[in-house]
Residue, then its C-alpha position, 0 to 999 in steps of 0.5 A: m737446144t734446137a735442131a738449128m744450133t749446129s755449132g758455136v763458141s765456148r769459154r772455160i772458166a777455171l774454178g777460182d775465177l768461177k767463184f768470183l763470178v758467182i759472188d758478183e752475180v749474187r751481189r747484182l741480183l741482190v741490188e735488183e731486189k733492193q730496187a724492186a722493193e724501192r719501186d714498190a715503196s715509191t714510184d717517184f724515185i729509185a735509188r742507185e748504188k753510188a759508183q765506188l772506186i774499185r779495189r783489188r780484193s780476195l774471195r773472202d773480201a768479196v763475200l764480206e763486201l756482199g754481206a755488208l751490202a745485204d745488211a745495209i739493205a735489210a736495215i732499210f727494208p726489214e721485210l727482206i731480211k730472210r732474203t738478204n741472209k739467204a743471199k749471204e749464205l749462197a755467196a759463202k757457199a762459193l768459198p769451200a766449193a771444190t769442183g765446177s760441178e758444185m758451182k753449177h749446182l750453186i748457180d742453179e740454186i741462185i737462179a731459183f732463189f732469185r726467181q730468174p726466168p727459166d731456160s726457154s726453147h730458144s735458149v742458146v746458152t749452156i753451163t756445164g760444170d766439171d772437176n776443174g771449172a765450168i764451160f760457158a757455151i753459146a751455140s750458133k743459131s739460125e735466123s729463122d729459129t731465133g730471129p735476126t742477128q745483129g750482124g758484123f761480129a763474124e766479119a770483125l772477128a775474122a778480120t781481127c784474127n787475121a790481123q793478129k796472125f799477121l802481127a805474130a808472123v812479123s814478130e817471128m820474122i824479126h826474131g829470125a833476123r835477130l838470131a841470124g845477126r842480119k839486118l831486115s831485107g828491104i821487103e821485110q822492112f816494108v812488111r814491118a811498116a805494114a805491121f806498125q800501121a796495123l798497130e796504129a789502126g788499133t789491132s792489139l798484139p797477140p797475148a804472148y809476152r815475157g814477164i819480168g819473172v820472180s826474184g831469185f828464180r829468173p835466169y838473170q837476177t839483176s836485169l839492166s832496164l834500158a830506157d828509151p822513148g821507143e824509136g831507139h829501141n826499134l832501131v837498136t835494142c830490138l834488132d840485136a840479140r846480144l842486147l836482150a840477154g838479161t835486159i828489160v826493154h823500158v819505154e819512157h820519154i826521157d827527154r826533158g826539153n828546156v825545162t829542168d825543174r821536175e816539179i814543172v816537168e817530170a824527169y821521165r814521162l809517159p811514152a806514146p802507146l804506139n811506140a810501146a806497141r811497136v817495141r813490143l812487136q819487135v821484142g816479141t817474147v824474148a825479153p820483158c818490156t816495161a813502161y813509165i806512166g808517171r805521177a797522178p794528173f790531179e784535176n785541181g793541181a797541187r799546192p806547195d806545202a807551207a813548211t816544206y814547199v813540197p807540192m801536195a794535191a790541192v783537193f785529193e778527195e774530189d780528184l782521186l776518182k778521175a786521177a786513179h781512172m786515168i792512170a789505170s786506163a793508161c796502164s791498161v792500154m800498155f798491158a793490153n799490148g803485153i807490157a809487163d810492168c807499169k811504173i807510177a810515180m808516188e808523189r803529191m799525196t800523203v802516206t794514207q792517200l798514196v795507199r788509197f791511190m794504189e788500191a784504186i789503181s790496182g782494182n781498176v787496171l785490166r791485166d794479168r796481175s800474176r804476170q803484169f806488175l804495178s810498180a810504185a816509184f818513190n823519189l828519194n829526194v822528195p819528202l813524204l808526209d806520214d799521216r798514219s798517226a791521227g793528229r800527228p802527221r810528220w815529214i819523212g825527209e831522210k832518204f833511207g827513211i823514205a826507202e823503208v816506208a816505200i816498202e810498206l806502202a807498196s805492199a799495203g797498196g797492192f802493188e807488186k814492185v817498189t822502185w827507188d828513184g833519184a831524179s833531180n833537177l840536174a842534167t845528170s843525176e847523182p848515182i842513186i846507188q851512192y845514196f847508201t852504203e852497200a850494206q844499207w842497200l842490201e838491207i833495204i832490198h832484203r826487206a823488200h824481198e821478204h815482203g814479196l816485192e820486186t825491186y828497182v833502182s834508177a838515176g845517174m848510173d852507168k857500168q861502174h855502178m853495176p857490181a854494187c847493184v848486183f851485190s845488193g840483189v836488186d832486180g832491176v837497174g834503170i839506165g838511160t842517159s849514159l847509154h846514149y851518145r851525148k854531146q854538148d852544144a854551144d851553151g854547154k847543154y848536153i844533147m842526147g843521141e841514139l843508143k850506143p850498142d857497145a856501151i850497153l854490152e859493156v854494162l851487161q858484161v860488167r853485170d855478168k862478171a859481178a854475178a859470177t863472183t862468190r859475192g854475186r852468187g851469195a847475193e842471188t842465193l839470199v834473194m832465193l831464200d828471201r823469196l821462199y821466206f815470203e812464200k812461207i815455205l822455207p825450212g828452219e835450217c835454211d832460214a838459219l843459213r839465210a840469217e848467216l848469209f845476210a850477216a856475211l854479205s852485210k860486212t864492210a868487206p864480205s869474206d868469199e870464204e865465209i860466203r862459200n862455206i854457207l853456200c856449201k852448207l845449203d848445197d848439202l841439204a836435200f830440200w835445197k838440191a830440189i829447189i836448185e833443180h826446180k830453178r833450172t826450168c821454172d822460168l818456162f812455167h807461169p810464175v804462179i804455177a812455179q810458186a805452186q811447184r815450190r810449195l809442193i816440193t816443201e810439202q813433200f819434204s814435210m810429209v815425209l816427217e809428218s803427214t796429216s789429213a790437212k797436208v794431204a788435202l792441200h797437196a791434192r787441191l794444189s796438184k789439181a789446180i796445177a793440172s788444170t792451170d787454174i791460176t786464180e784457184i792456185m793464188e787463193v790456195l797460196r794466199 
């Protein structure tokens, strides 16, 4: 460093993220070598890699993809085979690296191998590795030492920081009034308007928001997802603390207008991003906010299938890239302002196309994927064309069959949540909870939780349906229309009014009452056990009780005494006592860290019975990642 460099900025990259960074950089440098070889062979044309749809991937996937690229380059340029093999070796070294210092040595090796320019006397960047990752630093420079700067960055940064501080202060102001149960003063309302204007000007909310949590390990297992285009939330939901207890504030355009055919106009539609941002500002970190995105906007439209009349993408292969990028962009805008979940309609594609579509969205969305979820919304009234068996496609029209396949597809596509919807062309849809028996809903949600998916149901429901939803163990219940004032016009058409606070409170009270019953506690316990089963940390004796509990809850008339006996057996187990204690505070932690904590609880009990070097090493690696808040590394360990 030169004497002129007195200060600067830095960014810590955690070990897990650092591994992805290094593998991707090896890939980029390998492509540069390929282009250099092409340049030497011919100056007339240098090929480029065709832009591919980005997909969600693991570290191992990244290494395998790099290996395939290296082999393809070696096949075209055999003289590069030693270098392509070395590139594969360098990328593979990232996988077992245990410290940032090891990764820094690997970075130095990569720079040397690819013959990149060495540091100069004017260099203002450094990388320093330590146990938990690496610090990437850019020191400030003087104009006389390294030339003129671009200008504008410092001023823009200061203005952005000031604007975000203002938004944060306004959100806290609204929260204070909400807790006090008072209306904002006249001056406060004008200050809020100024904050709305800042959002409209493009200022992003500070990245503090509440996620929807994890099945079985949140304060309220079954949340009311309250739907409104936004203004109703701003006027009603956001200003009343009572309406936010165990509530998901869902933003979607729920007004259909004069067209009720859902094939022409979706029953729910994408809300204005500005409305979603305004809602998020007022809700703050008190409750999760979610948004509806909608179905894929295929450029070439959709055509009715000859046999079923179900619209299908006219030209899927050509439309996939743009449709996936548009949906991913809409989700990214929402996630940038702290929306916790984006719901995307799974329609107008075959089963294999749906998976590819979800993979593309998952890979392209900008988000914290451990706290911001993608939700696959399947309408149980719309048949699916299952083309997974070559040459033998079949239509799945039976509602329960669609619900079952939805679980498989959401999981395969890399989404975190499965939604079952029942919107139809009717002004008021049939309550979706009445599509199946209570035992069938319990089974389907139980199965989804075993796959690690969050669950959600919506369409046609009101307060009378909440007990059945609670007893099923579902995570979210979408209700919109019935919680607004409504009246009929002269033609008999219903006009939707503002949100009704009393109606919302009634739904929440019915929910809480059902959750407090023996059956409600049994359903919540089953969800907890299913989550531990998915995380592969459920001891055998607990798994046996899980099967007993599922059987007891599945009966036509579940016995409170039988459920209580099973819950008492669980309460006698030391492991379960530790899990219950963990649940009391786990919602205060990042969900990935909370999952790691549950893994450590299990490891502690298993090491009492049998301690191996592998278990000790895993315990140490996980403890270290938790201590350094290395979310990516934890996720790789838990994979």
